[in-house]
Phi, psi and omega in degrees: 000144182289143178291158179301146179293128179281140176294140179300151182293161183298335182295341182287342182248349182299133176082357180284150179265002181295150184239159176223152178274126182290142176297328180287343183246028183302316183291316184276342177076020178292150179251152174218149181293145172293142170213119186294340183259346184295142176066005181295331181286348181288339181276112184292151181299316179301323181290324176301317180294325180290318189275321189275062178272144175300147182202165179267167177300138173074019183243148182267139178246180185281187179069223181297346183269348188242158175286164183275350179222146179264155175305142182298341179286352183103359179293150179081195181233079189301314186292315181292324179296316181294320181294315182289326176297321178295321178298319179295320182296330183269348186283167173285178178304141184238133175264128177233154178250128175261129180242114179256134180251120179251126178285134177285123179242174180302332176165321185112186190297321187237040187292340183274357178274093190298317177301318179296319179297323179297320178299314182292325176298322179294319177299321177299318184298320183266007176074039182233028182257338183228124185242124184244147175222134177265134183249129176282144176285346188250156173274160175292126185296331183276317186264340184073010181256168176296141178287146176302141178287157173266127193240146177194141168283145176255141179245149181288142178236162180297144181209129181282340180284117183286348184270345182225157172240136183253135175241145180232148174215145178255143178228139168261111181272116185287161178303139176077010181295327179089183183292138174282119184254347181197162175236129173268135184234128174238124175274105185278001177297158178276329187224333189274124171282162179230142171260105184271116181279311180195166172230127180239142176252133179235155169289130182296339181269356183279161179277182183298330187270005184291148174282151179290150173287327182213136178235112179257111180277122186251298178048055186209152174280133175246116185282155180295149179299141184233151175283347180293123183298333181276352182292161188284332178067221185291151179250147174252134174236122185272149173303149191280053177236120183287144176222134165291157185307316183290344183258004182298129175306140188303328181288348184251355188298314182291326177295322179298312181290320180298321180294320177295318179298322179296320181284337177283327184069191180244008178074012183243156171077170179270134182287142179256161187303322184273002181291159174233042183260134181245119180212166187257154171203165175277170175276075180254016184240017180278329178275167179215065184293338180293327180272330184199118181304332180288349180264013173293137180224150179291155175283128177262124182104140177089007179215157177290331182289320183230070178292149183192155172295169180262155176247180178283133180288136176253332179076015179292155180296160181273157181294145176284331181274337178215096184300346178274350185252134177281143177292162185245028180290134175074185182282152176288123182295138162225152177306147191305321182283355178269355182289161176295150168292166179297324179296313179295317182296320179294313179299317182296317182294315181295314180295320178299316179301310182296319182294317181292325176296321175305315182285330185292328184298300179294332177297318179293318179296321177295320183297326180294322185268330187211103181299338180285350175060033183241026179291136172279165172289131185291339179196163174292336177298320179294323176298316180297329180299331178303330182256334190262316188250342186077168181229134181289139178297140178282164174284167179300325180294321180294332182291337170042250188299338183291344180304321186282334184254344180230051187298322182290325177293316182293331177301324181289345181284345185300325183261012181275129179300150181298332183264014180296131177251144174251136186221124172284135173296146180287122180297155184300323181297322180285323177300320183283316185203101184300331183250015180299330182296341180277342188275133176299324182298321179289320174307312182289318182300323184290345174291338180255333187224024177256211185258003173228064182281005181268004187257326186292142181217160179284140171278112184267335179212156180219141005289160177291139183224144176274152174261002180282160180294116182295337178293335181260319190249359178099180184309139182286329185282135181295154175279354176283112184262164177299323181299317180298312183293318181295325177295318180290333176276006182056032176056033177294331176196168176279163177298320179301319178292320180296319178295316181297322181274005180058055181239004175250133181227165188208145160261116186249096175247035182272296187291328180288317187272329189303320179297344182260353189302309184295320179292319178298321181290344176290342177277159180274149171062032171207165176208176181200151171225162158276141185223150169229134179232125188247140180233157177240133180276115179282170180295333182274008176089358177267164179257139174256127178284120186260307189202152176233130175248126176246132185230132169250124183288165176292156178224186180294338185243348185223148173282171175298144172230137175206153180205147177259132180244144178221164175294148184206155173272348176291135186300310182297313181296327179296318178290324175297323177298317178297319180292321178297319177297323178295322176297315180295321177299321177295321176298316181294322178298317178294316178299316180299306188289321185275330188245296182301325184264288186299302188297311191277333183247336178262296188296314185287340181277331184303320177300327177298320182293313181298313181297319180298317181286334178279328191241340181252120176297154176293348173279343188288134182298329180286326173299315182294328176291316186278333189307316179298339184269006178247002187299125174072354186297315181296325180290316180292327176294320178296321177294324178298321179291340180276324191221348187252307187255003181281168176300126182080005179281184187298321179297313181292332179282333197234354181244150190308317183292341181050240188294348180261010185300309184287328174300320181295322178293328175295318178298321179293319176301316181296316188275328193238335189284126172219138183301314184295334180277358175280346173291137185303311181301317181294323178296317179295319179294318180300321182275002180075013182273356177200162172221153181295137179205101183301337182274348184271159175300136183067006179075013181228142171253117182285140178291322172249112186298321180264074180242086192310314180301313183290317181300312181284320183298322180294329174295317178295316180302313181294325178295316177298314182300316180297316178297313183293320178299319178296319180295312182297317182296337180290329184252341181233091183286341183204175182296325181299327180292333176282316182299327181274000181270095186293326180291316181297314180294324177293322177301311184290324176296319178299314180302311187284316189266344181239298183301320174241043188300331180289349179241018187297331180261006180284156176290163173105353178276119178286158172261130182276072184244007177206154176303327181294315179295319178297313181299321180293319179296317180291322176299320179298314180299313182294319178301311183297316184290335185250283190288318177302313180298316180299321183297327184255001185247306195280359172257008187298317180287321180301319184263333183249353180298325172266096195296336174302334179286327179215073178296139181280344185212147168248121190261345183232152178287162171299135185294347180259005178296137181265144357293140185296132170272106187300318181295316180296319179294320180296318179295321178297314181293327181285320184213078183296331177300313179292324179298323178293317179293329175293330178285329178296168173303152175292173179301316180296311181299314183299312184286328173297316180292318178301316179296319180294316179295325176300314179295312185291337182271002188266128173278134178286154176299335181257025180301142176245119190262155182306125178075008182285163182288336181297334183241032174299154183306145183290322188277167185257022178300125186297321180295316180295315181297320180293320179295321179291323177299321177293323177299312179299316181296320180295320179296322176294323177295320179298322178303316179295321178297317180297318178300320179294319179296323182288353176248005180273108185290350174284342180264086190286347178274358179220359181216131179158173182298125176076009183262132175287121180297149182274109183237005187293341177261010173286125191295325190245157184203165167271174177289162178099192179270105186240343182071020178205175178101131179243095174297156178302329191224169173282086194253001180209000000 
């Protein structure tokens, strides 16, 4: 952790003409010159000893730095705070120095407007750009009203650190002012925003090495003051001591409520870039009918037909062609503090540029030969060239059609050398085993140790049956018979015995996908089936792939068609088996990206963020616990709505459902999403992958002992749970303390009835009526935002970068589908290798997806990892700090356990020749594509 910022030496202010408003002259507004030595003798030595206690970064100390009362739960240091507050009340006037740290940024929102910048520079020069006010935690004993704030302009001082700019202001704190509980900050600039890192108060008589009396952690953008009456104006930053609502010091109560009201807004008007307002809306901005009628899309959320979580409201005007659809002009708004940092933004921009260029090259080459952009790869050798030889950048003329859709990317090509090569990094699966994608064993292993470990489930009864209406979709009973499975099991046991012994498992993409099959097939260059894939658990803990069933439902012109495929030594059947596996892989890719990834970790988390900011004060201990787990999520979701999940975006261009992709995710939300089932143990039990067992580790007995995701994930789950339980118990000693917490109950009501309003009456919502229930709900939120997301995100390039292993789309029907297409069957029989590549994504689709997966799998240089020191608790409560230290230590211990498991040759699903070790649950990572690391939040 970084040491406390030292106050600049007195020589930095000597001789300056900058002025400050005296605390004694607040009413009259008289000015007096700064003097670093003036009034220093007024601070008595005993008070210095009381206030200048050693402390850690981001922690509140006693005296002027602490509140006058501790939480009734025992949080904080009530006795020392009260004693030092009393000492301050009896002391003579005290001079303190406020030191504000502003992070140097590229410029701010309007940095290129030079006249405006000149005005703000002049304000800086005369010391009129930053205005600070100290707020007492106490009310005036005589009037019962809030005490007047202590006010002062801050002036810039010399600073050797190029990354920050320091401002200083002096305050005379009068006798009896009480503990400083907050700082009000006004950015007096006309145009320039500021990123305020912190404000620290020091004794003016202390030396350079003195610890601050008060450290207010801000880490927030402060927008310039505006003449607009509706503008937010001054900002309040509270001392870093958590308070439940009922325990808020009386002098801070109105500030607490006012700040929440400011973040809620009034639900009116279009949001501006610098706003910090959090409000809800439906997903009514995915379509773009104004630009193209074919890009009209239904509104997701707010209806029984398309239930969905809520997103952040932007307030943009509605489309003239479709009044239900919001226009897509400009960037998708997110509150200012939800934006990427400059480091993250730079990394994201650079990676995006490189990734899109990777995709642009084959897209341009395809465009030259085939304007329809549907060329298959001519050979596997050409696919390998993407990783082995690189591809020469095309000329601007060759880029042709890309000029209109990638203008900013193409601008960067002007300075690119003619001999510049673009090269995709070789994915980990190809490095380990170039032909692993062909093996049934690898296909099966990745259901347990790949990037979609949330799909496999236990077969509980046989025969397999659909829950869909047979009058519409055909017979409910699967075509996979016991005879077929027993033959593939070499008659080692009967199906009935296998079910009883819990040895049959399945990927079931039948009921979810089948209702969309006919509509998806109406689109060009894609196809779809409902599918079931069955596995058998061998004695060595690995899965054997037994059979795949592909089903096309009946339509107005065709009867139902379905067929079961199995591995075979027959050449024709062997190639059909490979094609059937490619279809299932495409189904799994769609389920992974749309449901396991987008819906469950991005989309479903955004309502938690909005509700927390609307209903939980930044003083609230639960806000402080959750805040690190919300970092960047709203911004990455907004970017997804701009280019990934929108009409004509990458998902619709490259995944089998195409224009029905988001509708399909809505159907999954409706049928499967429940808050209580987002907890890892409950999810495993629901899928039959575990059962409760008090005698087993983690209280669960796994159905498959060597299930890498579950084995590692349960360690992470328990570590999070232990930390959260310790934190919650510190602030909530009993059920009554929860019932009386109006902010917490309002937060949970907001989540259930608004953010997830379409599921408000569904089962699975816990009641926050006990510390245990609260801790479990918070553990679930943190798990989903951190470990669940990491499990399905950071291995995407390793497993999907070589697209034959995980094609995002299947473009052609099975050649034996009835009625038989004679030409397609003849081509398949003549050249099955080419028929398989024709089924794979086109060159454009493949490289777009590869580029996207490369981007999504990349850790930013400023990543904050689960349990890391960068996000240690703000307050200095000894119990909380000790619990977090244990959390950090446990995560480091887990890393070692995972490393040991990955070298245990008895664990065949994670160790063996050509096998990628399972590292997705390792908590920490370096930047880049590493295939490991659990960030605190869904940050990419």
